[in-house]
C-alpha positions as CSV (number, residue, x, y, z in Angstrom):
1,M,121.5,93.9,101.7
2,R,121.5,97.4,102.9
3,V,120.1,99.6,100.1
4,I,119.2,103.2,99.9
5,V,116.5,104.5,97.6
6,L,117.0,108.2,96.6
7,G,113.7,109.7,95.9
8,A,111.7,107.1,97.8
9,G,108.7,109.5,98.4
10,G,107.5,109.6,94.8
11,R,105.3,107.3,92.7
12,L,108.1,105.1,91.4
13,G,110.4,105.5,94.4
14,S,107.8,104.4,96.9
15,R,107.2,101.2,94.8
16,V,110.9,100.5,94.6
17,L,111.2,101.0,98.4
18,A,108.3,98.6,99.0
19,E,109.9,96.0,96.8
20,C,113.2,96.3,98.6
21,V,111.4,95.6,101.9
22,R,109.4,92.8,100.4
23,Q,112.6,91.1,99.2
24,G,114.1,91.3,102.7
25,H,116.5,94.1,102.2
26,Q,117.4,96.7,104.9
27,A,116.0,99.7,103.2
28,T,116.7,103.4,103.7
29,A,114.5,106.0,102.2
30,F,116.2,109.3,101.2
31,V,113.5,111.9,100.7
32,R,112.9,115.6,100.8
33,S,109.9,115.1,103.0
34,S,109.1,112.3,105.5
35,E,105.5,113.4,105.4
36,R,105.3,112.9,101.7
37,L,106.8,109.5,102.2
38,R,104.3,108.6,104.8
39,A,101.5,109.6,102.4
40,A,103.0,107.5,99.7
41,V,103.8,104.3,101.6
42,G,101.7,104.3,104.8
43,D,102.7,103.7,108.4
44,D,103.4,99.9,108.2
45,L,106.1,100.3,105.5
46,L,107.4,103.5,107.1
47,R,108.1,101.5,110.3
48,A,110.1,98.9,108.3
49,V,112.6,101.4,106.8
50,A,115.1,104.0,107.9
51,V,114.2,107.5,106.7
52,V,116.7,110.2,106.0
53,E,115.5,113.7,104.9
54,G,117.8,115.5,102.5
55,D,118.4,117.0,99.1
56,V,120.1,115.0,96.3
57,L,121.8,118.2,95.3
58,D,123.7,118.3,98.6
59,G,126.8,116.1,98.2
60,S,127.6,115.9,101.9
61,A,124.0,114.9,102.7
62,L,124.3,112.1,100.1
63,R,127.6,110.9,101.4
64,A,126.2,110.8,105.0
65,A,123.1,109.0,104.0
66,M,124.9,106.5,101.8
67,S,127.5,105.6,104.4
68,G,127.2,101.9,105.3
69,Q,124.9,101.1,102.4
70,E,125.7,98.2,100.0
71,A,123.6,99.4,97.1
72,C,121.8,102.5,95.9
73,V,118.8,103.1,93.6
74,Q,118.3,106.7,92.4
75,V,114.8,107.5,91.5
76,C,115.0,111.3,91.3
77,V,111.7,112.9,90.8
78,C,112.0,116.4,89.5
79,A,108.3,117.2,89.4
80,G,108.8,120.9,90.2
81,W,111.1,121.4,87.2
82,V,108.7,120.4,84.5
83,G,108.6,123.1,81.9
84,A,111.7,124.8,83.4
85,G,113.9,124.0,80.4
86,A,117.6,124.6,81.0
87,A,117.2,125.1,84.7
88,W,115.6,121.7,85.1
89,L,118.4,120.1,83.1
90,R,121.0,121.7,85.2
91,Q,119.4,120.4,88.4
92,V,119.2,116.8,87.0
93,A,122.8,116.9,85.9
94,T,123.9,118.3,89.2
95,A,122.1,115.6,91.1
96,G,123.5,112.9,88.9
97,S,127.1,114.2,89.2
98,K,127.0,113.9,93.0
99,L,125.7,110.4,93.1
100,A,128.8,108.5,91.8
101,P,131.4,110.3,94.0
102,A,129.2,109.9,97.1
103,A,128.8,106.2,96.3
104,A,132.5,105.7,95.7
105,V,133.4,107.5,99.0
106,C,131.0,105.2,100.9
107,G,132.4,102.0,99.3
108,I,129.4,101.2,97.2
109,P,130.6,99.4,94.0
110,A,129.8,101.2,90.7
111,G,127.6,98.2,89.6
112,A,125.5,98.4,92.8
113,C,124.6,102.0,92.2
114,N,121.8,102.3,89.6
115,G,120.0,105.4,88.8
116,H,117.1,106.7,86.7
117,C,116.2,110.3,86.8
118,H,112.8,111.3,85.4
119,H,110.2,114.0,85.7
120,S,106.5,113.7,86.1
């Protein structure tokens, strides 16, 4: 299955990405920084996945990255927003509001698009 992991460069996202590859899926990592992804997963896993740099707050970037995918896992790490209160909540809500429309446009069924947004 072609699966995209949004937030694959973080602690949880890198583990989800590794598990997708272990299970034989064609995985795509959607990250803000490919260098952070490299540090999180190492070169071997990095060679086994497609990497797309982008921002989950950018709906057009999400649609482009999700095109051709069969499933999506959102692991949105909002580490920079800890303690930011209302601003952090707005960012999380904005990211989540862009996921479902992007998935729908790309033909990913609602049940194949699971998300969890957390902060660390």
